[in-house]
LUMFI-680130 format. One line per 3 residues: number of its first residue (from 1); their letters; for each residue x, y, z of N, C-alpha, C. Coordinates in Angstrom, 2 decimals. Each point is the difference from the previous one (the first is absolute). Layout:
<recs>
NUM> A> X/Y/Z/X/Y/Z/X/Y/Z; ...
</recs>
This chain:
<recs>
1> MSR> 0.89/-1.27/-0.08/-0.81/1.37/-0.14/0.61/0.99/0.00; -0.22/1.35/-0.67/0.89/1.33/-0.58/-0.60/0.89/1.40; 0.74/1.02/0.41/-0.62/0.80/0.36/0.71/1.19/-0.37
4> AVT> -1.03/1.75/0.11/0.71/0.80/-0.76/0.85/0.38/0.83; 1.00/0.67/-0.37/0.81/1.53/1.20/0.50/1.00/-1.02; -0.47/0.48/0.77/0.76/1.56/-0.73/0.88/0.77/0.49
7> VSR> 1.19/-0.35/-0.58/1.48/1.34/0.09/0.14/1.07/-0.65; 0.23/0.36/0.80/0.02/1.74/-0.34/1.80/0.03/-0.27; 0.26/0.39/-0.91/1.51/0.42/-0.52/-0.44/1.96/-0.02
10> HYG> 1.22/0.79/0.51/0.27/0.77/-0.82/1.29/0.52/-0.19; 0.17/0.99/-1.47/1.17/-0.13/0.39/0.31/1.61/-0.33; 1.19/0.41/0.13/0.30/1.44/0.37/0.60/0.82/-1.23
13> AQS> 0.37/-0.80/-0.79/-0.11/1.37/-1.07/-0.94/-0.39/-0.88; -0.78/1.23/-0.42/-0.67/0.20/-0.75/0.38/0.05/-1.76; -0.70/-0.65/-0.87/-0.49/0.12/-1.49/-0.46/0.26/-0.58
16> RNG> -0.22/0.18/-1.18/-1.05/0.44/-0.27/-0.86/-1.19/-1.86; -0.67/0.26/-0.55/-0.23/-1.61/-0.88/-0.28/0.83/-1.15; -0.32/-0.79/-0.70/-0.07/0.57/-1.55/-1.06/1.12/-0.09
19> TGE> -0.67/-0.05/0.78/-1.14/1.30/0.17/0.08/0.97/0.73; 1.17/0.39/0.01/0.48/1.63/0.81/-0.64/-0.41/1.94; -0.64/-1.68/0.08/-0.26/0.53/1.16/0.99/-0.50/1.29
22> KII> -0.21/0.56/1.13/1.76/-0.24/1.01/-0.89/-1.17/0.94; 1.04/-0.99/0.06/-0.45/-1.29/0.57/0.45/0.17/1.44; -0.52/0.02/1.34/0.20/0.12/1.16/0.08/-1.16/1.29
25> GVE> -0.63/-1.52/-0.47/0.18/-0.62/0.95/-0.90/-1.24/-1.00; 0.29/-1.28/0.58/-0.09/-0.97/-0.64/-0.81/-0.73/1.04; -1.17/-0.75/-0.54/-0.23/-1.35/1.32/0.00/-0.80/-0.77
28> EEE> 0.42/-1.03/0.24/-0.58/-1.35/-0.51/-0.81/-0.78/0.72; -0.53/-1.17/-0.71/-1.10/-1.20/0.50/0.13/-1.06/-0.20; 0.63/-0.56/1.11/0.84/-1.69/-0.65/-0.94/-1.10/0.98
31> LAD> -0.21/-1.00/-0.39/-0.68/-0.99/0.27/1.31/-1.12/0.86; -0.93/0.37/0.93/1.27/-1.43/0.98/-0.81/-1.41/-0.20; 0.61/-1.28/-0.74/-0.04/-1.32/-0.34/0.11/-0.77/1.87
34> ASS> -0.90/-0.79/0.70/0.30/-0.57/0.86/0.71/-1.41/-0.20; 0.13/-0.25/-1.19/0.29/-1.14/-0.46/1.36/-0.12/-0.62; 0.20/1.96/-0.05/1.55/0.02/-0.35/0.70/1.75/0.11
37> TKL> 1.20/-0.33/0.30/0.26/1.10/1.18/0.63/1.23/-1.43; -0.33/-0.27/-0.58/0.54/1.08/-1.38/-1.75/1.39/-0.40; 0.09/0.91/0.12/-1.01/0.87/-0.44/0.19/0.26/-1.48
40> RLV> -1.59/-0.20/-0.18/0.44/0.33/-1.77/-0.98/1.68/-0.12; 0.76/1.10/-0.54/-0.94/0.72/-0.45/-1.18/0.36/-0.57; -1.32/0.56/0.49/-1.41/-0.49/-0.36/-0.35/1.44/-0.72
43> AKI> 0.41/1.22/0.75/0.10/1.01/-0.67/0.77/0.78/0.67; 0.48/1.60/-0.97/0.94/0.66/0.53/-1.17/1.80/-0.03; -0.07/0.89/0.63/-0.45/0.94/-0.12/0.89/1.03/0.22
46> VVV> -0.03/0.87/-0.74/0.54/1.28/-0.04/-0.60/0.95/0.03; 0.36/0.56/1.10/-0.41/1.68/0.46/0.81/1.25/-1.00; -0.80/0.83/-0.54/0.74/0.43/-0.82/-1.03/1.61/0.23
49> VGA> 0.46/0.65/-0.34/-0.15/1.57/0.02/0.12/0.50/-1.57; -1.33/0.40/-0.34/-0.30/0.61/-1.37/1.14/1.16/0.02; 0.54/0.44/-1.94/0.90/0.86/0.11/-0.84/1.42/0.37
52> RGG> -1.64/0.31/-0.13/-0.44/0.84/0.30/-1.42/0.03/1.25; 0.98/-0.88/0.99/-0.27/-0.66/0.78/-2.07/-0.38/-0.03; 0.68/-1.27/-0.70/-1.70/-0.88/-0.58/0.14/-0.82/1.36
55> EER> -0.74/-0.97/-0.17/-0.35/-1.14/0.85/0.57/-1.37/0.35; 0.34/-0.37/1.45/0.62/-0.86/0.11/-0.33/-1.38/-0.71; 0.80/-0.70/-0.93/-0.48/-1.36/-0.60/0.99/-1.08/0.19
58> DGR> -0.48/-1.12/-0.45/0.91/-1.07/0.67/0.14/-0.66/-1.79; 1.03/-0.80/0.05/0.58/-0.74/-0.96/-0.91/-0.81/-1.30; -1.48/-0.20/0.47/-0.97/-0.84/-0.90/-1.26/1.15/-0.05
61> GGR> 0.89/1.53/-0.44/-1.33/0.74/-0.66/-0.82/0.47/1.55; -0.23/-0.59/0.80/-0.64/0.77/1.42/0.39/0.50/0.85; -1.02/0.98/0.98/0.18/0.65/1.07/0.55/-0.80/1.33
64> ARK> 1.42/0.73/0.08/0.64/-0.52/0.80/-0.34/0.20/1.10; 0.93/-0.98/1.49/-0.44/-0.09/1.31/0.58/1.38/0.25; -0.60/0.01/1.93/0.85/1.50/-0.27/1.22/-0.48/0.45
67> SIM> 1.04/0.96/-0.22/1.02/-0.07/0.59/0.44/0.08/1.23; 0.85/-0.95/0.32/0.29/-0.59/1.43/1.88/0.84/0.25; 0.35/0.53/-1.05/1.17/1.17/0.59/-0.20/0.91/1.02
70> PKI> 0.78/-0.70/0.51/0.29/1.85/1.32/0.10/0.74/-0.06; -1.14/1.10/0.68/0.85/1.16/-0.12/1.17/0.51/-0.17; 0.07/1.34/-1.00/1.64/0.30/0.38/-0.21/1.47/0.80
73> KTS> 1.25/-0.17/0.95/-0.21/1.08/0.79/0.55/1.56/-0.99; -0.41/0.86/0.12/0.32/1.26/-0.73/0.76/1.33/0.66; 0.92/1.22/-0.22/0.05/0.60/0.96/-0.77/1.29/0.32
76> GVK> -1.15/-0.64/-0.79/-1.62/1.07/0.62/-0.49/-0.57/0.93; 0.40/-0.13/1.47/-0.90/-0.50/1.05/-0.81/1.31/0.54; -0.91/-0.33/0.40/-0.33/1.33/0.92/-0.18/-0.14/1.29
79> YPD> 0.59/0.89/0.39/0.77/0.65/1.68/-1.48/-0.34/0.81; -0.46/-0.11/1.22/-1.11/-0.27/0.47/0.95/2.02/1.04; -1.19/0.89/0.66/0.44/1.12/0.23/0.52/-0.31/1.58
82> GWE> 1.20/0.44/-0.19/0.53/0.42/1.18/1.79/-0.97/0.08; -0.12/-0.72/-1.57/1.50/-0.24/-0.18/0.96/0.35/0.07; -0.06/1.28/-0.76/0.89/1.74/0.25/0.84/-0.38/1.23
85> LIE> -0.75/-0.52/1.13/0.30/0.47/1.04/1.66/-1.37/0.36; -0.60/-1.19/0.04/0.10/-1.00/0.70/0.90/-0.24/-1.18; 0.15/0.42/-1.13/1.11/-0.85/-1.05/1.50/0.46/0.12
88> PTL> 0.38/1.11/0.61/1.45/-0.04/0.20/0.60/-1.26/1.02; -0.80/-0.27/0.83/0.39/-1.01/1.29/0.09/-1.20/-0.70; -0.74/-0.57/-0.97/-0.03/-0.96/-0.92/0.92/0.27/-0.43
91> SEL> 0.03/1.06/-0.89/1.39/-0.28/-1.60/0.91/-0.42/1.17; 0.86/0.39/0.79/0.69/-0.06/1.01/0.36/-1.16/0.60; -0.98/-0.75/0.49/0.46/-0.87/0.49/-0.14/-1.19/-0.86
94> QSK> -0.38/0.09/-1.52/-0.19/-1.01/-0.94/1.78/0.48/-0.25; 0.56/0.68/-0.27/1.19/0.11/-0.61/0.98/-0.50/1.03; -0.59/-0.13/1.67/0.58/-0.50/0.65/0.64/-1.63/0.00
97> MRE> -1.96/-0.44/-0.71/0.13/-1.02/-0.36/0.82/-0.80/-1.13; 0.14/0.92/-0.49/0.78/-0.49/-1.50/1.57/-0.26/0.18; 0.51/1.17/0.80/1.40/0.28/0.85/0.28/-1.90/0.42
100> AEN> -0.99/-0.06/0.84/0.11/-1.18/1.10/0.07/-1.53/-0.96; -1.33/-0.07/-1.07/0.66/-1.17/-1.00/0.96/0.57/-1.01; 0.74/0.66/0.28/1.20/0.03/-1.09/1.22/0.19/0.73
103> DPH> -0.18/-0.22/1.59/0.96/-0.25/0.73/0.81/-1.00/-0.32; 1.54/0.09/-0.31/0.58/-1.54/-0.09/0.16/-0.16/1.06; 0.36/-0.01/1.57/-0.95/-0.80/1.21/1.67/-0.52/0.40
106> DGR> 1.05/0.70/-0.84/1.64/-0.45/0.60/-0.24/-0.22/1.36; 1.05/-1.84/0.63/0.39/0.26/0.94/-1.42/0.06/1.10; -1.00/-0.18/-0.18/-1.24/-0.78/0.76/-0.68/-1.22/-0.31
109> RKC> -0.26/-0.01/1.26/-1.06/-1.35/-0.43/-1.07/-0.45/-0.91; 0.05/-1.21/-0.81/-1.68/-0.01/-1.33/-0.78/0.79/1.00; -0.43/-0.25/1.33/-1.12/-0.09/0.15/0.12/1.88/0.57
112> EAL> 0.93/0.23/0.23/-0.22/1.39/0.26/-0.07/1.00/-1.23; 0.30/-0.68/-0.69/-0.49/0.95/-1.86/-1.50/0.36/-0.10; -0.81/-0.49/0.72/-1.30/0.13/-0.03/-0.49/1.27/1.21
115> WPI> 0.31/-0.33/0.39/-0.25/1.03/1.69/-0.48/1.46/-0.72; 1.22/0.10/-0.19/-0.64/1.82/-0.34/-1.39/-0.23/-1.74; -0.01/-0.90/-0.34/-0.91/0.07/-0.96/-1.38/-0.27/1.17
118> FKI> -0.10/-0.83/1.13/-0.85/-0.36/0.49/-0.81/1.86/1.02; 1.49/0.30/0.52/-0.58/1.33/0.81/-0.46/1.00/-0.68; 0.27/0.16/-1.50/-0.67/1.15/-0.77/-1.59/-0.74/-0.74
121> NHQ> -0.19/-1.13/-0.10/-1.20/-0.20/0.03/-0.72/0.11/1.29; 0.47/-0.18/0.88/-0.42/0.24/1.37/-0.04/1.46/0.28; 0.28/0.73/-0.34/0.12/0.91/0.44/-0.82/0.99/-1.54
124> RSR> -0.25/0.09/-1.04/-0.78/0.40/-0.84/-1.54/-0.34/0.12; -0.32/-1.34/0.60/-1.25/-0.50/0.58/-0.43/1.08/0.56; 0.83/-0.44/1.30/-0.39/0.90/1.39/-0.58/1.27/-0.17
127> YLY> 0.56/1.09/-1.07/0.23/1.03/-0.18/-1.67/0.16/-0.36; -0.11/-0.72/-1.01/-1.78/0.12/-1.12/-0.97/-0.14/1.55; 0.23/-1.49/0.71/-0.55/-0.64/0.93/-0.23/1.28/0.92
130> DLY> 0.93/0.85/0.89/-0.41/0.87/0.73/-0.79/1.28/-0.26; 0.37/0.07/-1.68/-0.57/1.26/-0.49/-1.61/-0.55/-0.33; -0.56/-1.34/-0.09/-1.26/-0.21/-0.30/-0.32/-0.07/1.17
133> YNR> 0.42/-1.09/0.86/-0.85/-0.28/1.06/0.00/0.47/1.36; 1.11/0.93/0.68/0.56/0.63/0.98/-0.42/1.62/-0.31; 0.64/0.49/-0.73/-0.31/1.32/-0.36/-0.65/0.53/-0.63
136> KEI> -0.92/-0.79/-0.75/-0.75/-0.06/-1.10/-0.13/1.50/-0.91; 1.21/0.50/-0.41/0.21/0.55/-0.95/0.27/-0.28/-1.36; -0.63/-1.17/-1.17/0.00/-0.66/-0.66/-1.18/-0.21/-0.19
139> SQE> -0.86/0.00/-1.32/-1.44/-0.42/-0.35/0.28/-1.91/-0.05; -0.88/-0.75/-0.38/-0.26/-1.03/-0.16/0.62/-0.29/-1.14; -0.11/0.87/-1.56/-0.12/-0.20/-1.09/1.68/-0.16/0.22
142> LYE> 0.89/1.17/0.06/1.01/0.24/0.71/1.03/-1.06/0.19; -0.56/-0.87/0.75/0.31/-0.76/1.06/0.03/-1.41/-0.39; -1.31/-0.29/-1.05/-0.39/-0.96/-1.06/1.11/0.22/-1.11
145> FCL> -0.01/1.37/-0.26/1.14/-0.65/-1.23/1.39/0.07/-0.21; 0.38/0.44/1.67/1.34/0.02/-0.10/0.50/-1.77/0.50; -0.84/-0.84/0.76/-0.07/-1.62/-0.36/0.04/-0.74/-0.96
148> DQG> -0.68/0.68/-1.15/-0.19/-0.84/-1.59/0.82/0.32/-1.00; 0.94/1.27/0.85/1.14/0.03/-0.47/1.48/-0.29/0.09; -0.21/-0.71/1.57/1.14/-0.91/0.53/0.59/1.14/0.85
151> HAD> -0.42/0.88/0.59/0.82/1.23/0.57/0.14/-0.83/1.78; -0.78/-0.57/-0.37/0.23/-0.69/2.03/-0.61/-1.35/-0.23; 0.24/-0.88/1.23/-0.51/-1.18/0.01/-0.96/-0.75/0.18
154> RNL> -0.84/-0.19/-0.73/-1.65/0.01/0.41/-0.43/-1.21/0.75; 0.72/-1.32/0.56/-0.51/-0.96/0.61/0.85/0.31/1.65; 1.67/0.77/-0.13/0.28/0.38/1.07/-0.75/1.06/0.38
157> IAK> -0.67/0.74/-0.37/-0.98/1.28/0.38/-1.36/-1.23/0.56; -0.33/-0.83/-0.14/-1.27/-1.30/0.02/0.50/-0.36/1.94; 1.10/-0.11/-0.22/0.50/-0.88/1.09/0.13/1.45/1.35
160> WKK> 0.38/1.13/-0.52/-0.03/1.24/1.06/-1.41/0.06/0.90; -1.27/-0.48/-0.72/-0.78/0.80/0.12/-0.68/-1.35/0.85; 0.86/-1.21/0.29/-0.46/-0.89/1.08/0.69/0.34/1.28
163> QGY> -0.95/-1.28/0.78/0.44/0.65/1.42/1.58/-0.80/0.37; 0.73/0.58/0.51/1.38/-0.95/0.38/0.80/0.15/-1.44; -0.17/0.43/-1.00/0.66/0.48/-0.86/0.66/1.30/-0.40
166> ERL> -0.92/1.06/0.49/0.00/1.66/-0.07/1.78/0.33/-0.54; 1.00/-0.84/0.83/1.31/0.72/-0.19/0.76/-1.46/-1.14; -0.71/-0.58/-0.74/0.99/-1.19/-0.28/0.76/0.72/-1.29
169> CCL> 1.34/-0.14/-0.32/0.93/0.25/-0.76/-0.44/-0.84/-1.19; 0.14/-1.32/-0.31/-0.26/-0.64/-1.22/-0.88/-0.95/-0.10; -0.37/-0.54/-0.59/-0.86/-1.54/-0.37/0.70/-0.93/0.37
172> RCM> 1.27/-0.40/-0.53/0.81/-0.84/0.13/0.05/-0.16/1.31; 0.23/0.58/1.03/0.40/0.00/1.62/-1.44/-0.04/0.69; -1.19/-0.82/-0.71/-0.69/-0.46/0.39/-0.62/-1.22/0.05
175> QTR> 0.81/-0.42/-1.36/-0.54/-1.73/-0.43/0.59/-0.73/0.71; -0.58/-0.98/0.35/0.86/-0.84/0.79/0.40/-1.19/-0.55; 0.02/-0.22/-1.73/0.42/-0.71/-1.01/1.69/0.26/0.61
178> DHN> 0.12/1.54/-0.41/1.30/0.14/0.09/1.53/0.15/1.36; -1.24/-0.48/0.72/1.32/-0.31/1.20/-0.41/-1.42/1.01; 1.32/-0.06/0.74/0.10/-1.00/0.72/-1.59/-0.05/0.67
181> FAT> -0.13/-1.52/0.49/-1.22/-0.19/0.88/-1.19/0.52/-0.31; 0.26/0.28/-1.44/-1.22/0.33/-0.03/-0.86/1.31/0.57; 0.87/0.38/0.08/-0.16/2.00/1.03/0.21/1.03/-0.58
184> TCV> -0.08/1.40/0.50/0.09/0.80/-0.90/1.55/0.71/0.22; 0.57/0.89/-0.17/1.13/0.76/-0.55/0.15/0.50/1.65; 1.57/0.35/0.24/-0.49/0.30/1.73/0.12/1.19/-0.04
187> CRV> -0.43/1.12/-0.55/-0.31/1.61/-0.36/-1.15/-0.05/0.14; -0.60/-1.16/0.03/-1.61/0.22/0.42/-0.19/0.03/1.21; 1.13/-1.03/0.86/-0.15/-0.12/1.48/0.02/1.18/0.59
190> PKH> -0.85/0.43/1.45/0.16/1.46/0.55/1.12/-0.44/1.02; 0.86/1.40/-0.04/1.26/0.58/0.90/0.15/-1.00/1.16; -1.76/0.28/0.64/0.95/-0.63/1.49/-0.23/-1.87/-0.35
193> LRE> -0.42/-0.03/-1.33/0.12/-1.81/0.59/1.26/0.06/-0.90; 0.61/0.75/-0.18/1.77/-0.90/-1.09/0.91/0.11/1.40; 0.69/-1.36/-0.96/1.26/-0.38/1.03/0.97/1.28/-0.65
196> EQV> 0.29/0.37/-1.11/0.46/0.98/-0.55/-0.66/0.87/-0.18; 0.53/1.49/0.34/-0.78/1.41/0.47/0.64/0.79/-1.39; 0.83/-0.57/-0.89/0.68/1.04/-1.15/-0.23/-1.74/-0.71
199> IEC> -0.79/-0.06/-1.55/-0.17/-0.86/-0.76/-0.04/0.33/-1.51; 0.21/-0.17/-1.13/-0.10/0.38/-0.78/-0.86/-1.40/-1.00; -0.80/0.16/-0.93/-0.57/-1.10/-0.59/0.29/-0.28/-1.27
202> VHC> 0.52/-1.18/-0.43/0.77/-0.43/-0.88/-0.41/0.19/-1.25; -1.74/0.29/-0.24/-0.82/0.31/-1.28/0.22/1.60/-0.04; -0.05/0.51/0.45/-0.05/1.75/-0.34/1.11/0.65/1.04
205> GCK> 0.15/0.04/0.71/1.07/0.45/1.01/-0.89/0.53/1.17; -1.22/-0.18/-0.05/-1.14/0.22/1.04/0.61/-0.08/1.42; -0.40/1.00/1.17/1.26/0.29/1.23/-1.59/-0.64/1.14
208> GCA> -1.25/0.06/-0.63/-1.12/-0.09/1.02/-1.33/0.64/-0.73; -1.04/-0.26/-0.11/-1.17/0.19/-0.69/-1.48/-0.46/0.98; 0.58/-0.73/0.93/-0.95/-0.44/0.87/-1.20/0.97/0.62
211> SGD> -1.21/-0.18/-0.14/-0.84/0.79/0.59/-0.10/0.53/1.49; 0.17/1.32/0.59/0.05/0.33/1.01/1.36/0.25/0.15; 1.24/-0.55/-0.60/1.54/1.04/0.04/0.38/1.14/0.15
</recs>
């Protein structure tokens, strides 16, 4: 028994056919035969844009299915009100992030190479978190825009809103699978319960992020 499987393939290079139409993507529908590991090509649908903005058509002359190619980001981003007030700080943090990523890290342990990156990620996430939740100086639209644009760690902020994780340094330090005996990182232990008062997390360099410290 056979079952139809739709396999989408999109090619980065654009080309034009004999009619002057620009090919922007290709979808291939293949048939998977249960008795064979081979895939037999059944139909090929070529998504085209007419030279004069005509409708999309497939390779058989009919109307093509809706293209599933991802949206292409352009520079014409519409920034919400208030963006100009926080842009300098976010740009500065972004520059520091690039420097941290490009740092050769000579003479340091392998794990220490990631510490500055974790620190800056925490810093810019906390900056937006405080502006929105504590100081209430930015709108929800601007806050969500910053998260969508990658200016803060959405998952880390989600943890800060839960009791006991208000000062969490990074997500890795709370994951039990990354630590011995299925526990959390030493930086999550309150100061009054630590055997050593001065600690440094091996994952991100945190010196303590337990709530109440």
